[in-house]
VOPAGU-2260 file (C-alpha; in pm, 1 decimal, decimal comma):
REM VOPAGU-2260
SITE   aa  ch    i         X         Y         Z
SITE  MET   A    0     468,0     846,8    2084,7
SITE  GLU   A    1     612,8     631,6    1770,9
SITE  LYS   A    2     956,2     657,2    1658,3
SITE  LYS   A    3    1043,1     948,1    1442,4
SITE  ILE   A    4    1179,2     795,5    1103,9
SITE  ASN   A    5    1522,8     896,9    1032,7
SITE  ILE   A    6    1667,2    1004,8     712,6
SITE  LEU   A    7    1985,6     967,1     596,2
SITE  LEU   A    8    2052,7    1297,9     307,9
SITE  ALA   A    9    2327,3    1317,9      94,7
SITE  GLU   A   10    2369,3    1612,7    -135,6
SITE  ASP   A   11    2654,5    1877,2    -165,5
SITE  ASP   A   12    2471,8    2167,5    -276,7
SITE  LYS   A   13    2466,1    2305,9      29,3
SITE  ASN   A   14    2140,4    2517,2     -18,5
SITE  LEU   A   15    1914,1    2245,6    -174,4
SITE  GLY   A   16    2052,6    2008,7     101,0
SITE  SER   A   17    1944,8    2275,9     384,9
SITE  ILE   A   18    1602,9    2327,4     229,7
SITE  LEU   A   19    1584,1    1953,4     186,2
SITE  LYS   A   20    1659,0    1899,6     558,2
SITE  SER   A   21    1413,6    2145,1     754,6
SITE  TYR   A   22    1164,7    2073,1     460,2
SITE  LEU   A   23    1164,3    1699,1     609,6
SITE  GLN   A   24    1169,1    1815,3     920,8
SITE  ALA   A   25     887,9    2021,6     875,5
SITE  LYS   A   26     708,8    1727,9     811,4
SITE  GLY   A   27     815,8    1538,9    1065,2
SITE  TYR   A   28    1093,7    1320,5     997,9
SITE  GLN   A   29    1426,6    1325,2    1126,6
SITE  ALA   A   30    1709,1    1398,6     868,8
SITE  THR   A   31    2101,6    1424,1     883,6
SITE  LEU   A   32    2280,1    1622,7     600,7
SITE  CYS   A   33    2576,7    1515,9     464,6
SITE  GLU   A   34    2785,2    1728,2     197,0
SITE  ASN   A   35    2951,6    1393,6      31,3
SITE  GLY   A   36    2912,1    1051,8      25,2
SITE  LYS   A   37    3198,9     970,1     225,5
SITE  ILE   A   38    3068,1    1180,3     534,0
SITE  ALA   A   39    2733,5    1024,1     450,9
SITE  LEU   A   40    2883,0     666,6     427,5
SITE  ASP   A   41    3049,2     704,9     815,6
SITE  ALA   A   42    2731,9     862,6     965,2
SITE  PHE   A   43    2538,3     559,6     761,1
SITE  LYS   A   44    2761,9     292,6     965,0
SITE  LYS   A   45    2726,3     498,2    1306,6
SITE  GLY   A   46    2378,5     588,8    1252,6
SITE  ASP   A   47    2039,2     392,4    1279,2
SITE  PHE   A   48    1858,2     520,8     939,0
SITE  ASP   A   49    1515,9     388,9     807,2
SITE  PHE   A   50    1572,4     567,7     457,4
SITE  ALA   A   51    1829,6     745,9     212,4
SITE  ILE   A   52    1822,0     990,8     -18,1
SITE  LEU   A   53    2165,8    1007,2    -208,4
SITE  ASP   A   54    2232,6    1246,6    -478,1
SITE  VAL   A   55    2421,5    1102,1    -751,3
SITE  MET   A   56    2711,3    1367,1    -853,4
SITE  MET   A   57    2887,4    1423,1    -483,9
SITE  PRO   A   58    3238,1    1453,8    -431,9
SITE  VAL   A   59    3480,2    1234,0    -301,2
SITE  MET   A   60    3222,5     987,1    -286,3
SITE  ASP   A   61    2947,8    1000,9    -539,8
SITE  GLY   A   62    2569,5     862,9    -517,6
SITE  PHE   A   63    2670,2     507,0    -686,9
SITE  THR   A   64    2964,2     437,5    -507,6
SITE  LEU   A   65    2756,9     536,9    -150,8
SITE  ALA   A   66    2516,6     330,1    -314,0
SITE  LYS   A   67    2702,3      24,0    -325,3
SITE  GLU   A   68    2881,2      66,8      38,2
SITE  ILE   A   69    2574,5      90,9     189,5
SITE  ARG   A   70    2412,6    -223,5      67,1
SITE  LYS   A   71    2721,0    -408,5     205,9
SITE  ILE   A   72    2613,3    -331,0     536,0
SITE  ASP   A   73    2179,1    -358,7     469,6
SITE  LYS   A   74    1989,8    -443,2     229,4
SITE  LYS   A   75    1669,0    -327,5     323,9
SITE  THR   A   76    1701,8      41,6     416,3
SITE  PRO   A   77    1545,7     211,4     144,3
SITE  LEU   A   78    1695,6     431,8    -120,4
SITE  LEU   A   79    1569,3     687,1    -355,3
SITE  PHE   A   80    1866,8     834,6    -609,4
SITE  LEU   A   81    1835,0    1280,8    -670,9
SITE  THR   A   82    1988,4    1349,5    -988,6
SITE  ALA   A   83    2024,5    1598,7   -1251,8
SITE  LYS   A   84    2103,7    1304,3   -1473,8
SITE  THR   A   85    1833,1    1198,3   -1736,0
SITE  MET   A   86    2015,5     873,1   -1886,1
SITE  GLN   A   87    1846,2     534,2   -1920,9
SITE  GLU   A   88    2164,8     363,8   -1833,5
SITE  ASP   A   89    2218,7     590,3   -1510,3
SITE  LYS   A   90    1873,5     553,3   -1414,7
SITE  ILE   A   91    1915,3     126,1   -1454,4
SITE  GLN   A   92    2275,4     173,0   -1270,4
SITE  GLY   A   93    2106,7     334,8    -957,9
SITE  PHE   A   94    1789,8      20,7    -996,9
SITE  GLU   A   95    2078,0    -207,3   -1016,2
SITE  LEU   A   96    2228,0     -92,4    -753,5
SITE  GLY   A   97    1931,1    -177,6    -537,8
SITE  ALA   A   98    1770,3     100,9    -541,0
SITE  ASP   A   99    1402,1     184,5    -452,7
SITE  ASP   A  100    1335,3     524,0    -674,7
SITE  TYR   A  101    1488,1     793,0    -853,6
SITE  LEU   A  102    1402,5    1157,5    -919,3
SITE  THR   A  103    1520,6    1377,3   -1162,1
SITE  LYS   A  104    1631,3    1758,2   -1053,1
SITE  PRO   A  105    1430,1    1950,6   -1065,5
SITE  PHE   A  106    1182,2    1833,9    -825,0
SITE  SER   A  107     902,8    1980,4    -598,6
SITE  MET   A  108     932,8    1886,6    -246,9
SITE  GLU   A  109     541,4    1778,7    -272,4
SITE  GLU   A  110     684,5    1532,7    -499,0
SITE  LEU   A  111     936,5    1380,8    -289,5
SITE  LEU   A  112     763,1    1367,3      -6,2
SITE  LEU   A  113     507,1    1174,3    -193,7
SITE  ARG   A  114     766,8     911,4    -315,9
SITE  ILE   A  115     917,4     915,1      -7,9
SITE  GLN   A  116     575,9     812,6     194,4
SITE  ALA   A  117     503,8     561,4    -128,8
SITE  ILE   A  118     795,1     381,5     -13,5
SITE  ILE   A  119     747,2     350,5     297,8
SITE  ARG   A  120     421,0     255,5     302,2
SITE  ARG   A  121     480,8     -39,7      47,0
SITE  THR   A  122     813,6    -157,9     211,4
SITE  ARG   A  123     583,3    -168,9     565,3
SITE  GLN   A  124     317,9    -352,3     389,2
SITE  ALA   A  125     552,0    -574,6     267,5
SITE  SER   A  126     731,3    -647,3     595,1
SITE  GLN   A  127     400,5    -677,9     799,7
SITE  LYS   A  128     240,3    -944,1     522,9
SITE  HIS   A  129     510,9   -1168,9     445,0
SITE  VAL   A  130     727,5   -1158,4     811,4
SITE  ASN   A  131     950,9   -1512,4     851,5
SITE  ALA   A  132     797,9   -1607,9     537,4
SITE  ILE   A  133     983,3   -1910,3     389,1
SITE  TYR   A  134     935,4   -2034,5      -4,0
SITE  LYS   A  135    1129,6   -2390,1     -39,0
SITE  PHE   A  136    1181,0   -2470,0    -411,8
SITE  GLY   A  137    1412,5   -2708,4    -590,7
SITE  LYS   A  138    1730,5   -2694,7    -372,8
SITE  TYR   A  139    1679,6   -2399,4    -271,7
SITE  THR   A  140    1557,4   -2183,5      16,8
SITE  PHE   A  141    1418,0   -1827,0      36,0
SITE  ASP   A  142    1358,5   -1666,6     375,3
SITE  TYR   A  143    1201,9   -1335,8     270,0
SITE  ASP   A  144    1228,9   -1149,3     633,7
SITE  ARG   A  145    1607,6   -1183,7     582,3
SITE  GLN   A  146    1630,4   -1138,0     214,9
SITE  VAL   A  147    1853,4   -1431,9     172,0
SITE  LEU   A  148    1830,3   -1743,7     -83,5
SITE  LYS   A  149    2003,5   -2065,7     -13,9
SITE  MET   A  150    2126,5   -2323,4    -124,0
SITE  GLY   A  151    2329,7   -2618,8     108,6
SITE  LYS   A  152    2597,1   -2363,1     265,4
SITE  THR   A  153    2543,5   -2129,1      35,6
SITE  GLU   A  154    2378,5   -1814,5      79,5
SITE  ASN   A  155    2280,9   -1497,0    -146,5
SITE  LYS   A  156    2191,6   -1181,9      11,3
SITE  LEU   A  157    1955,2   -1022,3    -226,3
SITE  THR   A  158    1791,0    -630,2    -240,8
SITE  SER   A  159    1450,6    -556,8    -163,1
SITE  LYS   A  160    1379,6    -514,7    -572,2
SITE  GLU   A  161    1532,8    -914,4    -580,4
SITE  THR   A  162    1330,0   -1003,0    -288,7
SITE  GLU   A  163    1001,0    -835,5    -367,6
SITE  LEU   A  164     991,9    -970,1    -727,2
SITE  LEU   A  165    1141,7   -1390,9    -619,1
SITE  ARG   A  166     861,2   -1354,3    -350,6
SITE  LEU   A  167     635,3   -1315,9    -660,9
SITE  LEU   A  168     712,7   -1567,5    -864,0
SITE  CYS   A  169     728,1   -1811,2    -552,6
SITE  GLU   A  170     404,7   -1760,0    -489,3
SITE  ASN   A  171     288,2   -1756,1    -826,0
SITE  LEU   A  172     532,0   -2117,3    -861,0
SITE  ASN   A  173     539,5   -2312,6   -1211,7
SITE  GLU   A  174     263,1   -2034,9   -1310,8
SITE  VAL   A  175     296,5   -1758,1   -1559,8
SITE  LEU   A  176     383,0   -1439,8   -1390,1
SITE  ASP   A  177     186,6   -1134,9   -1550,0
SITE  ARG   A  178     467,1    -830,9   -1608,5
SITE  SER   A  179     217,4    -576,3   -1568,0
SITE  VAL   A  180      98,2    -747,6   -1211,3
SITE  ALA   A  181     430,4    -759,3   -1126,7
SITE  LEU   A  182     517,9    -382,2   -1214,1
SITE  ASN   A  183     265,4    -275,7   -1056,8
SITE  LYS   A  184     325,0    -421,3    -745,9
SITE  ILE   A  185     719,6    -333,5    -677,9
SITE  TRP   A  186     764,2     -78,3    -910,4
SITE  GLN   A  187     374,6      85,7    -881,3
SITE  ASP   A  188     380,3     161,9   -1282,7
SITE  ASP   A  189     439,5     -23,4   -1593,9
SITE  SER   A  190     619,3     183,4   -1764,2
SITE  TYR   A  191     880,9      92,2   -2046,8
SITE  PHE   A  192    1158,0     204,3   -1840,6
SITE  ASN   A  193    1053,6      30,7   -1524,3
SITE  ALA   A  194     965,8    -304,1   -1749,6
SITE  ARG   A  195    1379,7    -253,7   -1870,7
SITE  SER   A  196    1452,6    -194,3   -1492,8
SITE  MET   A  197    1244,3    -533,8   -1412,2
SITE  ASP   A  198    1482,7    -737,9   -1684,8
SITE  VAL   A  199    1774,1    -637,3   -1495,0
SITE  TYR   A  200    1673,6    -757,6   -1198,3
SITE  ILE   A  201    1532,0   -1083,2   -1388,9
SITE  THR   A  202    1866,8   -1128,6   -1537,6
SITE  LYS   A  203    1998,0   -1102,1   -1149,3
SITE  LEU   A  204    1804,8   -1393,9   -1039,5
SITE  ARG   A  205    1869,4   -1630,6   -1349,5
SITE  LYS   A  206    2233,6   -1569,8   -1191,0
SITE  PHE   A  207    2122,4   -1703,1    -855,7
SITE  LEU   A  208    1896,0   -1976,0    -990,1
SITE  LYS   A  209    2150,5   -2142,1   -1174,4
SITE  GLU   A  210    2297,1   -2381,0    -978,2
SITE  ASP   A  211    2001,0   -2668,0    -973,7
SITE  PRO   A  212    1961,3   -2780,9   -1328,0
SITE  LYS   A  213    1584,8   -2832,3   -1231,2
SITE  VAL   A  214    1549,2   -2445,0   -1139,1
SITE  GLU   A  215    1444,5   -2227,8   -1465,4
SITE  LEU   A  216    1286,3   -1870,0   -1458,0
SITE  ILE   A  217    1199,6   -1847,1   -1823,7
SITE  ASN   A  218    1013,9   -1556,1   -2019,5
SITE  VAL   A  219     634,6   -1622,1   -2175,9
SITE  HIS   A  220     671,6   -1424,6   -2460,7
SITE  GLY   A  221     469,1   -1137,6   -2432,6
SITE  VAL   A  222     320,9   -1253,2   -2139,8
SITE  GLY   A  223     527,6   -1206,6   -1791,8
SITE  PHE   A  224     752,1   -1475,0   -1655,9
SITE  LYS   A  225     772,3   -1856,7   -1509,2
SITE  LEU   A  226     937,8   -1957,6   -1236,7
SITE  ILE   A  227     970,7   -2339,6   -1286,1
SITE  ALA   A  228    1083,8   -2588,5    -967,4
SITE  PRO   A  229     972,6   -2892,9    -795,5
SITE  GLU   A  230     791,0   -2796,6    -521,0
SITE  LYS   A  231     887,0   -2902,4    -162,2
């Protein structure tokens, strides 16, 4: 019998939280409901969760702070934010913290379920397809499975989005990676907002890659990105 997917649900609205928990359980998931970020972080440290749904506006510890703490512990568990906020800056901040998706209240239960299923399917397919994939370029070694970029004794842990984006760049090393291809493969949509989000991750990857002067991650205007490096 396949193990049920275990979801951490951090939501301070007791009515909404109770409804979400019951709905997820009815759909075959395990769900642990926490009423604030601090309780959710304690639960995450003790439990074995496959997925996390985080409300942004919570007492004691907000969803963004909770996401930062979770990412210090675990880089792979998918994160989905729930929020009443609609500002683009808030959404970009969520993606910078390693979120896999963002759902603005009010939302339908069916949409939430579809987004959860899409994220789980995507992460499982990526994991199965690229288990133990090692990419070497310039002075760097990129371990896809461990989500680690290494140069010498220095290791940088990457978020899920950073990992998927670097993998595409490595698979197209010294060739142009089309923006729309990357957006559709990783974000499942090439909207303006997702393009802005991807630009944030490109900037973060550049910072990781700046130690080797022979490695460049450049913009190809109007087309996409190109990772330039000597192959090993």
